[in-house]
C-alpha positions as CSV (number, residue, x, y, z in Angstrom):
1,M,28.7,-6.7,89.5
2,S,25.3,-7.4,88.5
3,E,24.3,-4.2,90.2
4,M,26.9,-2.3,88.3
5,F,25.5,-3.6,85.1
6,M,22.0,-2.7,86.1
7,N,22.9,0.9,86.8
8,D,25.1,1.4,83.7
9,P,23.3,3.5,81.2
10,T,25.4,2.2,78.4
11,L,24.1,-1.3,79.0
12,W,20.5,0.0,78.9
13,V,21.2,1.8,75.7
14,L,22.6,-1.4,74.3
15,V,19.7,-3.5,75.5
16,S,17.1,-1.0,74.3
17,F,18.9,-0.8,71.0
18,V,18.9,-4.6,70.6
19,I,15.2,-4.7,71.7
20,F,14.3,-1.9,69.3
21,T,16.2,-3.5,66.5
22,L,14.5,-6.9,67.2
23,L,11.1,-5.2,67.4
24,A,11.9,-3.2,64.2
25,I,12.9,-6.3,62.4
26,V,9.9,-8.3,63.6
27,F,7.3,-5.6,63.0
28,G,9.0,-3.5,60.4
29,R,10.0,-6.5,58.3
30,G,6.6,-6.8,56.8
31,I,6.4,-3.2,56.0
32,L,10.0,-3.1,54.7
33,F,9.5,-6.2,52.6
34,G,6.1,-4.9,51.5
35,M,7.8,-1.7,50.3
36,L,10.6,-3.7,48.6
37,D,8.0,-6.0,47.1
38,G,6.1,-3.0,45.8
39,K,9.3,-1.5,44.3
40,I,10.2,-4.9,42.8
41,A,6.7,-5.2,41.4
42,K,6.8,-1.7,40.0
43,I,10.3,-2.4,38.4
44,R,9.0,-5.7,37.1
45,D,6.0,-3.9,35.6
46,Q,8.2,-1.3,34.0
47,I,10.4,-4.0,32.5
48,Q,7.4,-5.9,31.1
49,T,6.0,-2.6,29.7
50,A,9.5,-1.9,28.2
51,E,9.6,-5.4,26.7
52,R,6.1,-5.1,25.3
53,L,6.9,-1.7,23.8
54,K,10.1,-3.2,22.4
55,A,8.1,-6.0,20.8
56,E,5.6,-3.6,19.4
57,A,8.4,-1.4,18.0
58,E,10.0,-4.5,16.4
59,A,6.7,-5.5,14.9
60,M,6.1,-2.0,13.6
61,L,9.7,-2.0,12.2
62,A,9.1,-5.3,10.5
63,Q,5.8,-4.0,9.1
64,Y,7.4,-0.8,7.8
65,Q,10.2,-2.8,6.3
66,T,7.7,-5.1,4.6
67,S,5.7,-2.1,3.4
68,L,8.9,-0.5,2.1
69,S,9.9,-3.6,0.2
70,N,6.4,-3.9,-1.1
71,A,6.5,-0.3,-2.2
72,S,9.8,-0.8,-3.8
73,A,8.5,-3.8,-5.7
74,E,5.4,-1.9,-6.7
75,A,7.5,1.0,-7.9
76,E,9.7,-1.3,-10.0
77,A,6.5,-2.9,-11.4
78,I,5.1,0.5,-12.2
79,I,8.3,1.6,-13.9
80,A,8.5,-1.7,-15.9
81,K,4.9,-1.3,-17.0
82,A,5.5,2.4,-18.0
83,K,8.6,1.3,-20.0
84,H,6.5,-1.4,-21.7
85,Q,3.7,1.0,-22.5
86,A,6.2,3.6,-23.8
87,D,7.7,0.9,-26.1
88,D,4.2,0.0,-27.2
89,Y,3.4,3.7,-27.9
90,R,6.6,4.1,-29.8
91,V,5.9,1.0,-32.0
92,Q,2.4,2.2,-32.6
93,A,3.6,5.7,-33.5
94,E,6.3,4.2,-35.9
95,T,3.6,2.0,-37.5
96,A,1.2,4.9,-37.9
97,F,4.0,7.0,-39.4
98,N,5.0,4.3,-41.8
99,E,1.4,3.7,-42.8
100,T,0.9,7.5,-43.3
101,M,4.0,7.8,-45.4
102,A,3.0,4.8,-47.5
103,R,-0.4,6.2,-48.1
104,R,1.1,9.6,-49.1
105,E,3.6,7.9,-51.4
106,T,0.8,6.0,-53.0
107,M,-1.3,9.2,-53.4
108,L,1.6,11.0,-54.9
109,Q,2.3,8.2,-57.3
110,N,-1.4,8.1,-58.3
111,R,-1.3,11.9,-58.8
112,I,1.9,11.7,-60.9
113,E,0.3,9.0,-63.0
114,Q,-2.8,11.1,-63.5
115,M,-0.7,14.1,-64.5
116,E,1.2,11.9,-66.9
117,R,-2.0,10.6,-68.5
118,A,-3.4,14.1,-68.7
119,A,-0.2,15.4,-70.3
120,V,-0.3,12.5,-72.8
121,D,-3.9,13.2,-73.5
122,D,-3.2,16.9,-74.0
123,I,-0.3,16.1,-76.3
124,R,-2.4,13.7,-78.3
125,R,-5.3,16.2,-78.6
126,Y,-2.9,18.9,-79.7
127,A,-1.2,16.6,-82.2
128,A,-4.6,15.6,-83.5
129,E,-5.7,19.2,-83.8
130,L,-2.4,20.1,-85.5
131,A,-2.7,17.2,-87.9
132,V,-6.3,18.1,-88.7
133,S,-5.4,21.7,-89.4
134,A,-2.3,20.8,-91.4
135,T,-4.3,18.3,-93.4
136,T,-7.0,20.8,-93.9
137,E,-4.4,23.3,-95.1
138,L,-2.8,20.9,-97.5
139,I,-6.1,19.7,-98.8
140,S,-7.4,23.2,-99.4
141,Q,-4.2,24.1,-101.3
142,K,-4.0,21.0,-103.5
143,L,-7.5,19.5,-103.9
144,S,-10.7,20.7,-105.1
145,V,-13.4,21.7,-102.7
146,A,-15.4,18.4,-103.1
147,D,-12.4,16.2,-102.7
148,A,-11.2,18.3,-99.8
149,Q,-14.5,17.9,-98.1
150,R,-14.5,14.1,-98.5
151,L,-11.0,13.7,-97.2
152,S,-11.7,16.0,-94.3
153,D,-14.7,13.9,-93.3
154,Q,-12.7,10.7,-93.6
155,S,-9.8,12.1,-91.5
156,I,-12.2,13.3,-88.8
157,E,-13.8,9.9,-88.6
158,Q,-10.4,8.1,-88.3
159,I,-9.2,10.5,-85.7
160,T,-12.4,10.1,-83.7
161,E,-12.1,6.4,-83.8
162,K,-8.5,6.4,-82.7
163,L,-9.2,8.8,-79.8
164,N,-12.0,6.6,-78.5
């Protein structure tokens, strides 16, 4: 029987397969594990790179969100400042308008008063001239030339004193 096993090709194929498998395991194990370790290291490196990129992306997102909130706050501050300045300009414009209107009103009142005084002066002057001419006419009709001259001089003096 032992000879039968020795001449059986199936047995030798089995023995050579077992020996080959044992040799492949013993010698190929290092190479196989080396390849697996290389792939594992490569995958681990890719995972670390992905985690680093994720952390960078999260940091950039946080930075952009902070910048956005700062920009929003700045925009609100600028808008508030612009509204405040617009209110100040409006108040200044109203004040300037009111002051201008008050000055114009004062100027108009002064001009009206001047015109009234000029009209009163014109009326007084006309009345004085009329009184002088009427007096002169009456005196010339009723008085003698000497008496008329004397009364005329007195009237002119009195009118001159009253006008001054």
